[in-house]
C-alpha positions in Angstrom: -39.5 8.4 -21.9 -41.0 7.8 -18.5 -42.7 4.4 -18.5 -41.4 1.2 -17.2 -38.7 -0.7 -19.1 -37.6 -4.3 -18.8 -34.0 -4.9 -17.6 -32.5 -5.8 -20.9 -34.0 -2.7 -22.6 -32.6 -0.6 -19.8 -29.2 -2.2 -20.2 -29.2 -1.5 -23.9 -30.1 2.1 -23.2 -27.3 2.4 -20.7 -24.7 0.8 -23.1 -25.8 3.1 -25.9 -25.6 6.2 -23.7 -22.2 5.3 -22.4 -20.9 4.7 -25.9 -22.4 8.0 -27.2 -20.9 10.0 -24.4 -17.4 8.4 -24.4 -15.8 10.8 -26.8 -17.1 13.7 -24.7 -15.9 12.1 -21.5 -12.4 11.7 -23.0 -12.3 15.3 -24.0 -13.2 16.4 -20.5 -10.9 13.9 -18.9 -8.0 15.3 -21.0 -8.8 18.8 -19.8 -9.1 17.7 -16.2 -5.7 15.8 -16.3 -4.0 19.0 -17.7 -4.7 20.7 -14.4 -2.4 20.5 -11.4 -4.8 19.8 -8.5 -2.8 18.1 -5.8 -4.2 18.4 -2.3 -3.8 22.0 -1.2 -3.5 23.5 -4.7 -6.5 25.9 -4.4 -6.2 27.4 -7.8 -6.1 23.9 -9.4 -9.1 22.7 -7.6 -11.1 25.8 -8.7 -10.0 25.2 -12.3 -11.3 21.6 -12.1 -14.6 22.8 -10.7 -14.9 25.3 -13.6 -14.4 22.5 -16.1 -17.2 20.5 -14.5 -19.7 23.4 -14.2 -21.2 23.0 -17.8 -22.0 19.4 -17.1 -23.5 20.1 -13.7 -25.7 22.8 -15.3 -26.7 20.4 -18.1 -27.9 18.0 -15.4 -29.9 20.8 -13.8 -28.1 20.4 -10.6 -28.1 23.1 -7.9 -24.4 23.5 -7.3 -22.8 24.9 -4.2 -19.2 25.4 -3.3 -18.1 24.7 0.3 -14.9 26.7 0.8 -12.0 24.8 2.4 -9.4 27.3 3.3 -5.9 26.2 2.2 -7.4 23.5 0.1 -9.9 25.0 -2.4 -13.5 24.0 -2.2 -15.7 20.9 -1.9 -18.7 20.6 -4.3 -22.2 19.7 -3.5 -24.6 19.4 -6.5 -28.2 18.5 -5.9 -30.5 17.0 -8.5 -34.1 17.1 -7.1 -37.0 15.1 -8.6 -39.7 17.1 -10.4 -42.2 18.4 -8.0 -39.7 18.0 -5.1 -41.3 14.7 -4.3 -38.4 12.6 -3.2 -38.3 9.0 -2.0 -35.0 9.5 -0.3 -31.5 11.0 -0.6 -28.7 9.2 -2.4 -25.1 10.4 -2.2 -22.7 10.0 -5.1 -19.1 10.7 -4.0 -15.7 11.1 -5.5 -12.8 13.5 -5.0 -11.2 16.3 -7.0 -7.6 16.3 -5.6 -4.6 14.2 -6.6 -1.2 13.4 -5.1 0.8 15.3 -7.7 2.6 18.5 -7.2 2.8 21.7 -9.3 4.2 21.3 -12.9 3.8 17.5 -13.1 0.6 17.6 -15.3 2.5 19.5 -17.9 5.5 17.2 -17.8 3.3 14.1 -18.0 0.5 15.1 -20.5 -2.6 13.1 -21.1 -2.4 10.7 -24.0 -4.0 7.5 -25.4 -1.9 4.3 -25.8 -2.4 0.6 -26.4 -4.4 1.0 -29.6 -6.9 3.1 -27.7 -7.3 0.8 -24.7 -5.6 3.1 -22.1 -5.8 6.8 -21.3 -2.6 8.0 -19.5 -2.9 11.0 -17.2 -2.2 12.1 -13.7 -5.3 11.5 -11.6 -7.2 9.8 -14.5 -8.0 6.8 -12.4 -7.9 8.4 -9.0 -10.3 10.0 -9.1 -11.2 12.1 -12.1 -12.8 9.2 -14.0 -15.0 8.5 -10.9 -16.3 12.1 -11.0 -17.2 11.7 -14.7 -18.8 8.3 -14.3 -21.1 9.5 -11.6 -22.1 12.6 -13.6 -22.5 10.9 -17.0 -24.3 7.9 -15.5 -26.9 10.3 -14.2 -27.0 12.3 -17.5 -27.8 9.1 -19.5 -30.9 8.6 -17.3 -31.9 12.3 -17.4 -31.8 12.3 -21.2 -34.1 9.2 -21.2 -36.4 10.6 -18.6 -35.5 7.8 -16.3 -34.0 9.5 -13.2 -35.2 7.9 -10.0 -37.5 9.8 -7.7 -34.7 10.3 -5.3 -32.7 13.4 -4.5 -29.2 12.8 -6.0 -26.5 14.7 -4.2 -23.1 14.7 -5.8 -20.3 15.3 -3.2 -16.9 16.0 -4.6 -14.3 16.6 -1.9 -10.9 18.3 -2.3 -8.7 16.6 0.3 -9.3 12.9 0.2 -5.7 12.2 -0.5 -4.7 13.5 2.9 -7.5 11.8 4.9 -10.4 14.2 4.3 -9.7 16.2 7.4 -12.0 18.9 5.9 -14.1 16.7 3.6 -15.4 14.6 6.5 -17.2 17.6 7.8 -19.1 17.8 4.4 -20.1 14.1 4.8 -21.3 14.7 8.3 -23.4 17.6 7.1 -25.0 15.6 4.3 -25.4 12.4 6.2 -28.8 13.2 7.9 -31.5 11.9 5.7 -29.2 10.0 3.3 -30.3 6.5 2.6 -27.1 5.3 1.1 -23.9 6.4 -0.7 -22.2 5.3 -3.9 -18.5 5.9 -3.9 -16.6 6.2 -7.2 -13.1 5.1 -6.3 -11.1 2.9 -8.7 -12.6 -0.4 -9.8 -11.5 -3.8 -8.6 -11.5 -7.0 -10.7 -10.7 -10.6 -9.9 -10.5 -13.4 -12.5 -12.2 -11.0 -15.0 -15.1 -10.4 -12.6 -16.0 -6.9 -11.4 -15.7 -6.5 -7.6 -17.6 -4.1 -5.4 -16.3 -3.1 -2.0 -18.4 -3.3 1.2 -15.5 -3.2 3.7 -12.2 -1.4 3.9 -9.5 -1.2 6.6 -8.8 2.0 8.6 -5.6 3.8 9.4 -4.2 5.6 12.4 -1.3 8.0 12.1 0.7 9.9 14.7 4.0 10.7 16.3 6.2 9.6 19.2 8.0 12.5 20.9 10.8 11.7 23.3 12.4 14.2 25.7 15.8 13.4 27.2 18.7 15.4 28.6 21.6 16.8 26.6 25.2 16.4 27.7 28.7 16.4 26.2 29.1 12.9 24.6 32.6 12.7 26.1 33.3 14.2 29.5 29.6 14.3 30.6 28.2 11.3 28.8 26.8 9.7 32.0 24.9 12.9 32.8 23.0 12.7 29.5 19.7 10.9 28.9 19.6 9.9 25.3 16.3 10.5 23.6 17.5 8.7 20.5 18.2 5.5 22.6 14.8 5.7 24.2 13.2 6.3 20.8 15.0 3.2 19.5 13.4 1.1 22.2 10.0 2.7 21.5 10.2 1.8 17.8 11.0 -1.8 18.6 8.0 -1.9 20.9 5.9 -0.3 18.2 6.8 -3.0 15.7 6.1 -5.7 18.3 2.4 -4.8 18.0 2.2 -6.0 14.4 -0.4 -8.7 13.9 0.8 -10.3 10.7 -1.9 -13.0 10.6 -4.6 -10.3 10.6 -2.9 -7.9 8.4 -2.5 -5.1 11.0 0.8 -3.3 10.5 2.6 -0.7 12.6 5.3 1.3 10.8 7.6 4.1 11.9 9.0 6.8 9.5 10.4 9.3 9.2 12.7 9.4 12.3 14.9 12.2 13.6 16.5 13.5 16.7 19.5 15.1 18.4 22.0 17.7 17.4 25.7 17.1 16.6 27.0 13.6 17.3 29.2 15.0 20.1 26.1 15.7 22.1 23.8 13.1 23.9 20.5 13.7 22.2 18.0 15.7 24.2 15.1 15.1 21.9 14.0 12.6 19.2 10.8 11.9 17.3 9.2 9.5 14.9 6.1 9.5 12.9 4.1 6.3 12.6 1.2 4.7 10.7 -1.0 1.8 11.8 -2.7 0.2 8.8 -5.2 -2.7 8.4 -7.6 -1.8 11.2 -10.8 -3.7 10.2 -13.2 -2.7 13.0 -13.8 -0.3 15.9 -12.4 -3.0 18.2 -9.2 -3.0 16.3 -8.9 0.8 16.6 -9.5 0.6 20.4 -6.8 -2.1 20.8 -4.3 -0.1 18.7 -5.0 3.0 20.6 -4.3 1.2 23.9 -1.1 -0.3 22.6 0.1 3.2 21.5 -0.8 4.7 24.8 1.1 2.0 26.6 4.3 3.3 25.1 4.2 6.3 27.4 4.3 4.0 30.4 7.2 1.9 29.2 10.4 3.9 29.6 13.8 2.2 29.2 16.2 5.2 29.6 15.6 6.6 33.1 15.0 10.3 33.0 13.4 10.3 29.5 9.7 11.1 28.9 7.6 9.9 26.0 4.5 11.5 24.5 2.4 9.7 21.8 0.0 11.7 19.6 -2.4 10.0 17.2 -5.4 10.7 15.0 -7.6 8.7 12.7 -6.6 9.1 9.1 -9.5 6.9 7.9 -11.9 4.8 10.1 -12.8 1.3 9.0 -15.5 0.7 6.5 -17.4 -2.1 8.2 -19.9 -4.3 6.2 -23.5 -4.0 7.3 -26.8 -5.5 6.0 -27.5 -2.2 4.3 -24.2 -2.1 2.5 -24.7 -5.7 1.5 -28.1 -4.8 0.0 -26.4 -2.1 -2.0 -24.0 -4.7 -3.3 -27.0 -6.7 -4.3 -28.2 -3.8 -6.4 -24.8 -3.4 -8.1 -24.6 -7.2 -8.8 -28.0 -7.2 -10.4 -27.0 -4.2 -12.6 -23.8 -5.9 -13.5 -25.7 -9.1 -14.5 -27.7 -7.1 -17.0 -24.5 -6.1 -18.7 -23.3 -9.7 -18.8 -21.0 -9.6 -15.8 -20.9 -11.8 -12.7 -19.9 -9.6 -9.8 -18.1 -10.3 -6.6 -18.3 -8.7 -3.2 -15.0 -8.0 -1.5 -13.2 -6.2 1.3 -10.2 -4.1 0.5 -7.1 -3.1 2.6 -6.9 0.4 1.3 -8.9 3.4 2.7 -11.2 5.9 1.0 -13.9 8.4 1.9 -16.4 5.5 2.0 -15.2 4.9 5.5 -16.1 8.5 6.6 -19.6 8.2 5.1 -20.1 4.9 6.9 -18.9 6.4 10.1 -21.5 9.2 9.6 -24.2 6.5 9.5 -24.6 6.2 5.7 -24.4 2.7 4.2 -21.7 2.9 1.4 -20.7 0.8 -1.6 -17.3 1.5 -3.1 -15.1 0.9 -6.1 -17.7 2.0 -8.7 -15.2 3.8 -11.0 -13.1 2.4 -13.8 -10.1 0.1 -13.7 -6.8 1.9 -13.5 -3.2 0.9 -13.1 -0.2 2.5 -11.4 -2.3 5.1 -9.5 -0.4 7.7 -7.5 2.5 7.4 -10.0 3.4 9.4 -13.0 2.6 6.3 -15.1 -1.1 6.3 -14.0 -3.4 5.0 -16.7 -7.1 4.3 -17.1 -8.7 1.4 -18.9 -11.1 2.9 -21.5 -13.4 -0.1 -22.1 -13.8 -0.1 -18.3 -14.6 3.7 -18.3 -17.4 3.0 -20.8 -18.7 -0.1 -19.1 -18.7 1.5 -15.6 -20.6 4.5 -16.9 -23.3 2.1 -18.2 -23.2 0.3 -14.9 -23.7 3.6 -13.0 -26.8 4.4 -15.1 -28.2 1.0 -14.4 -27.5 1.2 -10.7 -29.2 4.6 -10.4 -32.1 3.3 -12.4 -32.6 0.5 -9.9 -33.7 3.2 -7.4 -36.8 3.8 -9.5 -38.4 0.7 -8.0 
C-alpha cells in the first residue's frame, strides 16, 4: 500500500498493527527484562543488542555498534527511503541501560499481573518499552508501505542512567542534518490525558573539597584548621542558594572527612547536586554561586575547591519543538485522545539532543509506575496505544 490514506483509516491501520504485534512485543520485552543491563554491564548491553537484531534486520535497518569502553556499545540503525531520496533525517531515541545491578533480573523476574493490565520487570518502563515502541511503530508502517520519505535513525544509548557522558557524543555526531528527534522515555498523563514533554530541567553535579591542617585534638587543638568545620559552613552556604519558588534545589550528599576523632580534620569533602535548572541562564547563575564558595572561607587557613559538571542540560522549549508537539497532538486526536503539552522536572537525553541543535519531543513511551525500583511495572494498554501513536506520528512525516 503506498497511496494516500485519510486520517481515520490510518488510525485504524495503526491500531490494528499495534494489537497484532502486542504478543510479540511482550515476548521480546520478557526476554529483555531477563537480562541484567545496568549501566556499565557490558555483557548485558551486548545481550540486549543481540535480542534486538532480528527486529532491526526485519526493518531493513543498517545497524552499527558504536563501542563505549567500560559501558558496552551504543546502537545506530538507519532506515533509508527507497532510492535514497530523503526529505530529512529524523532521530528516534531511547536507551538500553537500567539502574539495576547484577543478579536483580533473576531475583525479580518478568511477570504479568492485574488481569493482564500490568507487565512487571526491571527496566520494562525505563526504557525497554521505549525501544520497542519506536521499532514496532516503524514496522507497522513498513508492513503497510507507508514509511515516510525520511531517513529514520534509531539511536539507542547505553549510559543514559548516568548522564550520557558517552552517549552525548553519539548525539553530537548524528545531530548535523537531523530535522528533529522523538524521544521514547516514559509517558506522562494528567486527568487521563496523554502529555508530551517539550521542556525539562537540567542538573549539575560536583564536589566540594576542603583542605585544612591536622593537629592533636587535645594538646594542639588550636594549631589545627578543621576541614570538617569549614565544610559545614560551606554546606550551609550551598543550601542557602535554594530557590524554592522556582524549584531549583541544591543538595549535598554524601559527606565525609577527617581521620580519628582525636585529630582535627585535615581534609573533608561533599558531593552535591543542583536540580531544577530550567534554562542556560539558570545554569550560569548556579555555576557562579558554586564558584563563590571558594572565595568564602570561614576557618582561616583552610582552602576550598569546587568541581562541577553538567549531568544533563536543560531542555528548553522552542518553536520547532512546539511544532513537534502539534504533530503528536494531531496523531493522538486520531486515536480519540486530547493531548497536553507539559514541562517536566526530570532529565533525559532529550536535553542532550536539544543542546546539539536538534528539536526534541519527549515522553513518547508507555505509562509506567515505580521506575528505578524493583517494583517497576508497565501499563500494557498504554504499550499498545503508544505503539499505534508512534506509527501515526511517523506517518505524519509523509506530508
